[in-house]
C-alpha positions as CSV (number, residue, x, y, z in Angstrom):
1,M,38.6,-10.0,11.8
2,V,34.7,-10.2,10.5
3,Y,31.7,-10.0,13.4
4,G,28.3,-10.5,13.3
5,K,26.8,-12.8,9.9
6,Q,29.1,-11.9,6.0
7,Q,26.0,-12.0,3.7
8,A,26.8,-11.8,-0.3
9,P,26.7,-7.8,-1.2
10,K,24.6,-6.3,-3.3
11,L,25.3,-4.7,-6.0
12,L,24.5,-1.2,-7.0
13,N,21.6,-0.7,-9.7
14,D,22.2,0.7,-13.5
15,E,20.1,3.8,-11.8
16,Q,23.1,3.9,-9.5
17,M,26.0,3.5,-11.0
18,R,25.3,6.4,-13.2
19,K,24.5,8.8,-9.9
20,Y,27.9,7.7,-8.3
21,V,29.6,7.9,-11.5
22,A,27.9,10.9,-12.1
23,D,27.6,12.5,-8.7
24,G,30.8,10.5,-6.1
25,Y,28.5,9.5,-3.8
26,V,25.2,8.0,-3.6
27,A,22.3,7.7,-0.9
28,L,21.0,4.2,0.8
29,K,18.3,3.5,2.4
30,P,19.2,1.9,5.6
31,E,17.5,-1.4,6.4
32,V,17.9,-1.5,10.0
33,P,15.5,-0.7,12.5
34,D,15.6,2.7,13.5
35,E,15.0,1.9,17.3
36,V,18.8,0.2,16.3
37,H,20.1,3.4,15.0
38,E,18.8,5.4,18.0
39,T,20.7,3.0,20.8
40,V,23.6,3.3,18.3
41,R,23.1,6.9,18.8
42,K,22.7,7.0,22.6
43,K,25.4,4.1,23.2
44,L,28.4,6.3,21.4
45,Q,26.5,9.1,22.9
46,F,27.8,7.8,26.0
47,M,30.7,7.0,25.4
48,V,32.1,10.6,24.4
49,D,30.7,12.4,26.3
50,E,31.0,9.8,29.6
51,E,34.6,8.4,28.7
52,F,38.3,10.2,27.8
53,N,39.2,7.0,25.7
54,Y,37.2,4.2,24.2
55,G,39.6,3.0,22.3
56,N,39.7,0.9,19.1
57,N,36.4,-1.0,21.0
58,V,33.8,0.3,20.6
59,L,32.5,-3.0,18.5
60,P,32.4,-5.1,21.5
61,R,30.7,-2.6,23.5
62,V,27.8,-1.5,20.7
63,P,27.4,-5.0,19.5
64,E,24.6,-3.2,18.0
65,M,26.4,-1.7,15.2
66,G,27.9,-5.0,13.8
67,S,24.8,-7.5,12.4
68,H,21.7,-7.3,13.1
69,P,18.9,-10.3,12.9
70,K,17.1,-10.0,9.7
């Protein structure tokens, strides 16, 4: 199942690939505004604190996780 707009994958550059091979991970800066992150955090925290089982219904209840406007 596909949610949101699909974009072409962003490839790692040479330096990022070297870091990944050497360290096993690469830290990427998000392109999503801080306000979106805060909204997602609050909605998820509410679900964890106030509801006993949200199952696999997270994305419909927190649609900000699926896509973001450019």
